[in-house]
PDB file of N, CA, C, O and CB in Angstrom:
ATOM      1  N   MET A   1    -172.521   3.298   7.036  1.00  0.00           N
ATOM      2  CA  MET A   1    -172.993   1.987   6.676  1.00  0.00           C
ATOM      3  C   MET A   1    -174.478   1.929   6.985  1.00  0.00           C
ATOM      4  O   MET A   1    -174.906   2.313   8.073  1.00  0.00           O
ATOM      5  CB  MET A   1    -172.210   0.877   7.422  1.00  0.00           C
ATOM      6  N   SER A   2    -175.250   1.458   6.048  1.00  0.00           N
ATOM      7  CA  SER A   2    -176.683   1.351   6.230  1.00  0.00           C
ATOM      8  C   SER A   2    -177.091  -0.117   6.239  1.00  0.00           C
ATOM      9  O   SER A   2    -176.745  -0.873   5.332  1.00  0.00           O
ATOM     10  CB  SER A   2    -177.431   2.120   5.127  1.00  0.00           C
ATOM     11  N   LEU A   3    -177.822  -0.507   7.261  1.00  0.00           N
ATOM     12  CA  LEU A   3    -178.265  -1.888   7.391  1.00  0.00           C
ATOM     13  C   LEU A   3    -179.690  -2.010   6.879  1.00  0.00           C
ATOM     14  O   LEU A   3    -180.528  -1.162   7.185  1.00  0.00           O
ATOM     15  CB  LEU A   3    -178.167  -2.367   8.856  1.00  0.00           C
ATOM     16  N   PRO A   4    -179.982  -3.060   6.098  1.00  0.00           N
ATOM     17  CA  PRO A   4    -181.335  -3.216   5.571  1.00  0.00           C
ATOM     18  C   PRO A   4    -182.343  -3.477   6.688  1.00  0.00           C
ATOM     19  O   PRO A   4    -182.036  -4.181   7.651  1.00  0.00           O
ATOM     20  CB  PRO A   4    -181.376  -4.354   4.553  1.00  0.00           C
ATOM     21  N   ASP A   5    -183.536  -2.915   6.564  1.00  0.00           N
ATOM     22  CA  ASP A   5    -184.639  -3.121   7.501  1.00  0.00           C
ATOM     23  C   ASP A   5    -184.309  -2.723   8.935  1.00  0.00           C
ATOM     24  O   ASP A   5    -184.915  -3.249   9.869  1.00  0.00           O
ATOM     25  CB  ASP A   5    -185.055  -4.555   7.475  1.00  0.00           C
ATOM     26  N   CYS A   6    -183.370  -1.813   9.129  1.00  0.00           N
ATOM     27  CA  CYS A   6    -183.015  -1.351  10.463  1.00  0.00           C
ATOM     28  C   CYS A   6    -183.274   0.149  10.514  1.00  0.00           C
ATOM     29  O   CYS A   6    -182.635   0.922   9.800  1.00  0.00           O
ATOM     30  CB  CYS A   6    -181.522  -1.688  10.815  1.00  0.00           C
ATOM     31  N   GLN A   7    -184.194   0.545  11.344  1.00  0.00           N
ATOM     32  CA  GLN A   7    -184.583   1.940  11.416  1.00  0.00           C
ATOM     33  C   GLN A   7    -183.901   2.678  12.561  1.00  0.00           C
ATOM     34  O   GLN A   7    -184.520   3.514  13.219  1.00  0.00           O
ATOM     35  CB  GLN A   7    -186.073   2.046  11.559  1.00  0.00           C
ATOM     36  N   GLY A   8    -182.627   2.373  12.801  1.00  0.00           N
ATOM     37  CA  GLY A   8    -181.871   3.078  13.824  1.00  0.00           C
ATOM     38  C   GLY A   8    -182.069   2.538  15.228  1.00  0.00           C
ATOM     39  O   GLY A   8    -181.540   3.100  16.187  1.00  0.00           O
ATOM     40  N   GLY A   9    -182.812   1.470  15.361  1.00  0.00           N
ATOM     41  CA  GLY A   9    -183.030   0.886  16.674  1.00  0.00           C
ATOM     42  C   GLY A   9    -181.853   0.017  17.085  1.00  0.00           C
ATOM     43  O   GLY A   9    -180.891  -0.134  16.333  1.00  0.00           O
ATOM     44  N   THR A  10    -181.933  -0.538  18.252  1.00  0.00           N
ATOM     45  CA  THR A  10    -180.885  -1.445  18.713  1.00  0.00           C
ATOM     46  C   THR A  10    -181.336  -2.877  18.478  1.00  0.00           C
ATOM     47  O   THR A  10    -182.532  -3.161  18.418  1.00  0.00           O
ATOM     48  CB  THR A  10    -180.556  -1.208  20.214  1.00  0.00           C
ATOM     49  N   GLY A  11    -180.383  -3.762  18.347  1.00  0.00           N
ATOM     50  CA  GLY A  11    -180.696  -5.170  18.189  1.00  0.00           C
ATOM     51  C   GLY A  11    -181.166  -5.555  16.807  1.00  0.00           C
ATOM     52  O   GLY A  11    -181.908  -6.527  16.672  1.00  0.00           O
ATOM     53  N   CYS A  12    -180.769  -4.841  15.783  1.00  0.00           N
ATOM     54  CA  CYS A  12    -181.156  -5.190  14.414  1.00  0.00           C
ATOM     55  C   CYS A  12    -180.406  -6.436  13.957  1.00  0.00           C
ATOM     56  O   CYS A  12    -179.231  -6.617  14.276  1.00  0.00           O
ATOM     57  CB  CYS A  12    -180.879  -4.013  13.450  1.00  0.00           C
ATOM     58  N   CYS A  13    -181.089  -7.285  13.215  1.00  0.00           N
ATOM     59  CA  CYS A  13    -180.452  -8.473  12.648  1.00  0.00           C
ATOM     60  C   CYS A  13    -180.020  -8.161  11.220  1.00  0.00           C
ATOM     61  O   CYS A  13    -180.720  -7.462  10.487  1.00  0.00           O
ATOM     62  CB  CYS A  13    -181.417  -9.705  12.683  1.00  0.00           C
ATOM     63  N   VAL A  14    -178.874  -8.680  10.838  1.00  0.00           N
ATOM     64  CA  VAL A  14    -178.367  -8.459   9.490  1.00  0.00           C
ATOM     65  C   VAL A  14    -177.697  -9.752   9.021  1.00  0.00           C
ATOM     66  O   VAL A  14    -177.116 -10.486   9.821  1.00  0.00           O
ATOM     67  CB  VAL A  14    -177.366  -7.246   9.445  1.00  0.00           C
ATOM     68  N   ALA A  15    -177.783 -10.017   7.734  1.00  0.00           N
ATOM     69  CA  ALA A  15    -177.178 -11.229   7.178  1.00  0.00           C
ATOM     70  C   ALA A  15    -175.659 -11.135   7.209  1.00  0.00           C
ATOM     71  O   ALA A  15    -175.091 -10.068   6.978  1.00  0.00           O
ATOM     72  CB  ALA A  15    -177.666 -11.465   5.739  1.00  0.00           C
ATOM     73  N   LEU A  16    -175.005 -12.254   7.494  1.00  0.00           N
ATOM     74  CA  LEU A  16    -173.550 -12.338   7.443  1.00  0.00           C
ATOM     75  C   LEU A  16    -173.134 -12.896   6.095  1.00  0.00           C
ATOM     76  O   LEU A  16    -173.920 -13.574   5.433  1.00  0.00           O
ATOM     77  CB  LEU A  16    -172.998 -13.213   8.596  1.00  0.00           C
ATOM     78  N   CYS A  17    -171.897 -12.615   5.682  1.00  0.00           N
ATOM     79  CA  CYS A  17    -171.394 -13.116   4.411  1.00  0.00           C
ATOM     80  C   CYS A  17    -169.917 -13.452   4.540  1.00  0.00           C
ATOM     81  O   CYS A  17    -169.239 -13.004   5.465  1.00  0.00           O
ATOM     82  CB  CYS A  17    -171.620 -12.088   3.287  1.00  0.00           C
ATOM     83  N   ASP A  18    -169.438 -14.237   3.608  1.00  0.00           N
ATOM     84  CA  ASP A  18    -168.026 -14.624   3.533  1.00  0.00           C
ATOM     85  C   ASP A  18    -167.355 -13.678   2.551  1.00  0.00           C
ATOM     86  O   ASP A  18    -167.723 -13.656   1.377  1.00  0.00           O
ATOM     87  CB  ASP A  18    -167.850 -16.134   3.092  1.00  0.00           C
ATOM     88  N   LEU A  19    -166.378 -12.895   3.001  1.00  0.00           N
ATOM     89  CA  LEU A  19    -165.723 -11.923   2.117  1.00  0.00           C
ATOM     90  C   LEU A  19    -165.030 -12.595   0.942  1.00  0.00           C
ATOM     91  O   LEU A  19    -164.842 -11.966  -0.099  1.00  0.00           O
ATOM     92  CB  LEU A  19    -164.714 -11.100   2.900  1.00  0.00           C
ATOM     93  N   GLY A  20    -164.642 -13.870   1.087  1.00  0.00           N
ATOM     94  CA  GLY A  20    -163.978 -14.595   0.016  1.00  0.00           C
ATOM     95  C   GLY A  20    -164.925 -15.070  -1.064  1.00  0.00           C
ATOM     96  O   GLY A  20    -164.508 -15.285  -2.202  1.00  0.00           O
ATOM     97  N   ALA A  21    -166.194 -15.239  -0.727  1.00  0.00           N
ATOM     98  CA  ALA A  21    -167.226 -15.690  -1.667  1.00  0.00           C
ATOM     99  C   ALA A  21    -168.551 -15.045  -1.256  1.00  0.00           C
ATOM    100  O   ALA A  21    -169.466 -15.735  -0.807  1.00  0.00           O
ATOM    101  CB  ALA A  21    -167.340 -17.267  -1.688  1.00  0.00           C
ATOM    102  N   PRO A  22    -168.651 -13.715  -1.411  1.00  0.00           N
ATOM    103  CA  PRO A  22    -169.829 -12.996  -0.905  1.00  0.00           C
ATOM    104  C   PRO A  22    -171.120 -13.344  -1.628  1.00  0.00           C
ATOM    105  O   PRO A  22    -171.172 -13.371  -2.858  1.00  0.00           O
ATOM    106  CB  PRO A  22    -169.600 -11.522  -1.007  1.00  0.00           C
ATOM    107  N   GLN A  23    -172.152 -13.609  -0.852  1.00  0.00           N
ATOM    108  CA  GLN A  23    -173.493 -13.830  -1.372  1.00  0.00           C
ATOM    109  C   GLN A  23    -174.450 -13.106  -0.447  1.00  0.00           C
ATOM    110  O   GLN A  23    -174.685 -13.542   0.680  1.00  0.00           O
ATOM    111  CB  GLN A  23    -173.837 -15.358  -1.478  1.00  0.00           C
ATOM    112  N   CYS A  24    -175.004 -11.998  -0.923  1.00  0.00           N
ATOM    113  CA  CYS A  24    -175.933 -11.203  -0.128  1.00  0.00           C
ATOM    114  C   CYS A  24    -177.251 -11.055  -0.881  1.00  0.00           C
ATOM    115  O   CYS A  24    -177.289 -11.144  -2.108  1.00  0.00           O
ATOM    116  CB  CYS A  24    -175.330  -9.813   0.199  1.00  0.00           C
ATOM    117  N   PRO A  25    -178.333 -10.829  -0.132  1.00  0.00           N
ATOM    118  CA  PRO A  25    -179.633 -10.602  -0.775  1.00  0.00           C
ATOM    119  C   PRO A  25    -179.587  -9.372  -1.680  1.00  0.00           C
ATOM    120  O   PRO A  25    -178.727  -8.507  -1.513  1.00  0.00           O
ATOM    121  CB  PRO A  25    -180.737 -10.436   0.286  1.00  0.00           C
ATOM    122  N   GLY A  26    -180.501  -9.295  -2.626  1.00  0.00           N
ATOM    123  CA  GLY A  26    -180.570  -8.190  -3.572  1.00  0.00           C
ATOM    124  C   GLY A  26    -180.536  -6.823  -2.915  1.00  0.00           C
ATOM    125  O   GLY A  26    -181.166  -6.612  -1.878  1.00  0.00           O
ATOM    126  N   GLY A  27    -179.805  -5.897  -3.510  1.00  0.00           N
ATOM    127  CA  GLY A  27    -179.708  -4.536  -3.000  1.00  0.00           C
ATOM    128  C   GLY A  27    -178.700  -4.358  -1.881  1.00  0.00           C
ATOM    129  O   GLY A  27    -178.545  -3.253  -1.362  1.00  0.00           O
ATOM    130  N   THR A  28    -178.004  -5.436  -1.493  1.00  0.00           N
ATOM    131  CA  THR A  28    -176.994  -5.328  -0.445  1.00  0.00           C
ATOM    132  C   THR A  28    -175.665  -5.862  -0.955  1.00  0.00           C
ATOM    133  O   THR A  28    -175.618  -6.607  -1.933  1.00  0.00           O
ATOM    134  CB  THR A  28    -177.433  -6.088   0.823  1.00  0.00           C
ATOM    135  N   SER A  29    -174.590  -5.478  -0.286  1.00  0.00           N
ATOM    136  CA  SER A  29    -173.265  -5.962  -0.653  1.00  0.00           C
ATOM    137  C   SER A  29    -172.506  -6.329   0.617  1.00  0.00           C
ATOM    138  O   SER A  29    -172.828  -5.861   1.710  1.00  0.00           O
ATOM    139  CB  SER A  29    -172.486  -4.895  -1.478  1.00  0.00           C
ATOM    140  N   CYS A  30    -171.499  -7.168   0.454  1.00  0.00           N
ATOM    141  CA  CYS A  30    -170.730  -7.682   1.581  1.00  0.00           C
ATOM    142  C   CYS A  30    -169.666  -6.666   2.000  1.00  0.00           C
ATOM    143  O   CYS A  30    -168.811  -6.284   1.201  1.00  0.00           O
ATOM    144  CB  CYS A  30    -170.074  -9.034   1.220  1.00  0.00           C
ATOM    145  N   SER A  31    -169.730  -6.238   3.247  1.00  0.00           N
ATOM    146  CA  SER A  31    -168.797  -5.256   3.793  1.00  0.00           C
ATOM    147  C   SER A  31    -168.086  -5.881   4.996  1.00  0.00           C
ATOM    148  O   SER A  31    -168.731  -6.588   5.771  1.00  0.00           O
ATOM    149  CB  SER A  31    -169.539  -3.931   4.199  1.00  0.00           C
ATOM    150  N   PRO A  32    -166.783  -5.647   5.182  1.00  0.00           N
ATOM    151  CA  PRO A  32    -166.056  -6.254   6.308  1.00  0.00           C
ATOM    152  C   PRO A  32    -166.711  -5.965   7.656  1.00  0.00           C
ATOM    153  O   PRO A  32    -167.163  -4.848   7.907  1.00  0.00           O
ATOM    154  CB  PRO A  32    -164.623  -5.753   6.327  1.00  0.00           C
ATOM    155  N   TYR A  33    -166.760  -6.971   8.515  1.00  0.00           N
ATOM    156  CA  TYR A  33    -167.332  -6.845   9.858  1.00  0.00           C
ATOM    157  C   TYR A  33    -166.368  -6.131  10.791  1.00  0.00           C
ATOM    158  O   TYR A  33    -166.771  -5.257  11.558  1.00  0.00           O
ATOM    159  CB  TYR A  33    -167.688  -8.224  10.424  1.00  0.00           C
ATOM    160  N   ALA A  34    -165.097  -6.503  10.728  1.00  0.00           N
ATOM    161  CA  ALA A  34    -164.091  -5.937  11.630  1.00  0.00           C
ATOM    162  C   ALA A  34    -162.986  -5.283  10.820  1.00  0.00           C
ATOM    163  O   ALA A  34    -162.577  -5.808   9.784  1.00  0.00           O
ATOM    164  CB  ALA A  34    -163.507  -7.025  12.561  1.00  0.00           C
ATOM    165  N   SER A  35    -162.502  -4.144  11.284  1.00  0.00           N
ATOM    166  CA  SER A  35    -161.427  -3.459  10.568  1.00  0.00           C
ATOM    167  C   SER A  35    -160.061  -4.013  10.948  1.00  0.00           C
ATOM    168  O   SER A  35    -159.085  -3.777  10.235  1.00  0.00           O
ATOM    169  CB  SER A  35    -161.476  -1.962  10.849  1.00  0.00           C
ATOM    170  N   ASP A  36    -159.970  -4.741  12.053  1.00  0.00           N
ATOM    171  CA  ASP A  36    -158.705  -5.316  12.510  1.00  0.00           C
ATOM    172  C   ASP A  36    -158.574  -6.730  11.956  1.00  0.00           C
ATOM    173  O   ASP A  36    -159.233  -7.645  12.451  1.00  0.00           O
ATOM    174  CB  ASP A  36    -158.621  -5.320  14.068  1.00  0.00           C
ATOM    175  N   SER A  37    -157.741  -6.926  10.944  1.00  0.00           N
ATOM    176  CA  SER A  37    -157.620  -8.222  10.277  1.00  0.00           C
ATOM    177  C   SER A  37    -156.972  -9.295  11.155  1.00  0.00           C
ATOM    178  O   SER A  37    -156.954 -10.466  10.778  1.00  0.00           O
ATOM    179  CB  SER A  37    -156.821  -8.064   9.011  1.00  0.00           C
ATOM    180  N   SER A  38    -156.441  -8.914  12.317  1.00  0.00           N
ATOM    181  CA  SER A  38    -155.833  -9.908  13.193  1.00  0.00           C
ATOM    182  C   SER A  38    -156.896 -10.683  13.983  1.00  0.00           C
ATOM    183  O   SER A  38    -156.597 -11.708  14.595  1.00  0.00           O
ATOM    184  CB  SER A  38    -154.851  -9.231  14.154  1.00  0.00           C
ATOM    185  N   LEU A  39    -158.119 -10.192  13.965  1.00  0.00           N
ATOM    186  CA  LEU A  39    -159.200 -10.874  14.661  1.00  0.00           C
ATOM    187  C   LEU A  39    -159.607 -12.131  13.898  1.00  0.00           C
ATOM    188  O   LEU A  39    -159.325 -12.261  12.707  1.00  0.00           O
ATOM    189  CB  LEU A  39    -160.406  -9.935  14.840  1.00  0.00           C
ATOM    190  N   CYS A  40    -160.257 -13.032  14.574  1.00  0.00           N
ATOM    191  CA  CYS A  40    -160.677 -14.270  13.925  1.00  0.00           C
ATOM    192  C   CYS A  40    -161.852 -14.039  12.962  1.00  0.00           C
ATOM    193  O   CYS A  40    -162.318 -14.982  12.322  1.00  0.00           O
ATOM    194  CB  CYS A  40    -161.061 -15.306  14.982  1.00  0.00           C
ATOM    195  N   TYR A  41    -162.324 -12.816  12.859  1.00  0.00           N
ATOM    196  CA  TYR A  41    -163.440 -12.494  11.962  1.00  0.00           C
ATOM    197  C   TYR A  41    -162.955 -11.839  10.668  1.00  0.00           C
ATOM    198  O   TYR A  41    -163.736 -11.143  10.018  1.00  0.00           O
ATOM    199  CB  TYR A  41    -164.436 -11.571  12.668  1.00  0.00           C
ATOM    200  N   ALA A  42    -161.723 -12.033  10.278  1.00  0.00           N
ATOM    201  CA  ALA A  42    -161.153 -11.359   9.113  1.00  0.00           C
ATOM    202  C   ALA A  42    -161.911 -11.654   7.826  1.00  0.00           C
ATOM    203  O   ALA A  42    -161.944 -10.805   6.934  1.00  0.00           O
ATOM    204  CB  ALA A  42    -159.714 -11.758   8.947  1.00  0.00           C
ATOM    205  N   ASP A  43    -162.527 -12.844   7.698  1.00  0.00           N
ATOM    206  CA  ASP A  43    -163.240 -13.214   6.477  1.00  0.00           C
ATOM    207  C   ASP A  43    -164.748 -13.010   6.581  1.00  0.00           C
ATOM    208  O   ASP A  43    -165.481 -13.340   5.648  1.00  0.00           O
ATOM    209  CB  ASP A  43    -162.953 -14.651   6.137  1.00  0.00           C
ATOM    210  N   VAL A  44    -165.219 -12.471   7.700  1.00  0.00           N
ATOM    211  CA  VAL A  44    -166.654 -12.303   7.929  1.00  0.00           C
ATOM    212  C   VAL A  44    -167.079 -10.898   7.533  1.00  0.00           C
ATOM    213  O   VAL A  44    -166.415  -9.914   7.860  1.00  0.00           O
ATOM    214  CB  VAL A  44    -167.013 -12.579   9.405  1.00  0.00           C
ATOM    215  N   GLY A  45    -168.184 -10.826   6.833  1.00  0.00           N
ATOM    216  CA  GLY A  45    -168.726  -9.534   6.450  1.00  0.00           C
ATOM    217  C   GLY A  45    -170.198  -9.427   6.813  1.00  0.00           C
ATOM    218  O   GLY A  45    -170.827 -10.406   7.214  1.00  0.00           O
ATOM    219  N   LEU A  46    -170.734  -8.228   6.668  1.00  0.00           N
ATOM    220  CA  LEU A  46    -172.151  -7.962   6.872  1.00  0.00           C
ATOM    221  C   LEU A  46    -172.761  -7.538   5.551  1.00  0.00           C
ATOM    222  O   LEU A  46    -172.131  -6.813   4.781  1.00  0.00           O
ATOM    223  CB  LEU A  46    -172.372  -6.876   7.958  1.00  0.00           C
ATOM    224  N   CYS A  47    -173.977  -7.980   5.281  1.00  0.00           N
ATOM    225  CA  CYS A  47    -174.691  -7.555   4.072  1.00  0.00           C
ATOM    226  C   CYS A  47    -175.337  -6.201   4.376  1.00  0.00           C
ATOM    227  O   CYS A  47    -176.281  -6.108   5.160  1.00  0.00           O
ATOM    228  CB  CYS A  47    -175.777  -8.627   3.626  1.00  0.00           C
ATOM    229  N   VAL A  48    -174.812  -5.166   3.745  1.00  0.00           N
ATOM    230  CA  VAL A  48    -175.284  -3.801   3.986  1.00  0.00           C
ATOM    231  C   VAL A  48    -175.843  -3.220   2.698  1.00  0.00           C
ATOM    232  O   VAL A  48    -175.560  -3.710   1.605  1.00  0.00           O
ATOM    233  CB  VAL A  48    -174.144  -2.908   4.534  1.00  0.00           C
ATOM    234  N   VAL A  49    -176.635  -2.174   2.841  1.00  0.00           N
ATOM    235  CA  VAL A  49    -177.238  -1.514   1.684  1.00  0.00           C
ATOM    236  C   VAL A  49    -176.126  -0.879   0.849  1.00  0.00           C
ATOM    237  O   VAL A  49    -175.322  -0.098   1.358  1.00  0.00           O
ATOM    238  CB  VAL A  49    -178.289  -0.439   2.130  1.00  0.00           C
ATOM    239  N   ALA A  50    -176.095  -1.220  -0.424  1.00  0.00           N
ATOM    240  CA  ALA A  50    -175.070  -0.689  -1.323  1.00  0.00           C
ATOM    241  C   ALA A  50    -175.310   0.799  -1.543  1.00  0.00           C
ATOM    242  O   ALA A  50    -176.448   1.262  -1.602  1.00  0.00           O
ATOM    243  CB  ALA A  50    -175.069  -1.449  -2.678  1.00  0.00           C
ATOM    244  N   GLY A  51    -174.223   1.524  -1.661  1.00  0.00           N
ATOM    245  CA  GLY A  51    -174.360   2.921  -1.999  1.00  0.00           C
ATOM    246  C   GLY A  51    -173.737   3.776  -1.057  1.00  0.00           C
ATOM    247  O   GLY A  51    -173.772   4.996  -1.213  1.00  0.00           O
TER     248      GLY A  51
END
């Protein structure tokens, strides 16, 4: 997974998105935040670099 504007450092900020209605900035797509759907973050995603 590649995060936009993050050069491998710690503490990078990334846009969040709703997996049910994803809206991410250009060049990024909505990817699930947590792989465990039992968590309360099941509908939360991160805007990551597509590809």
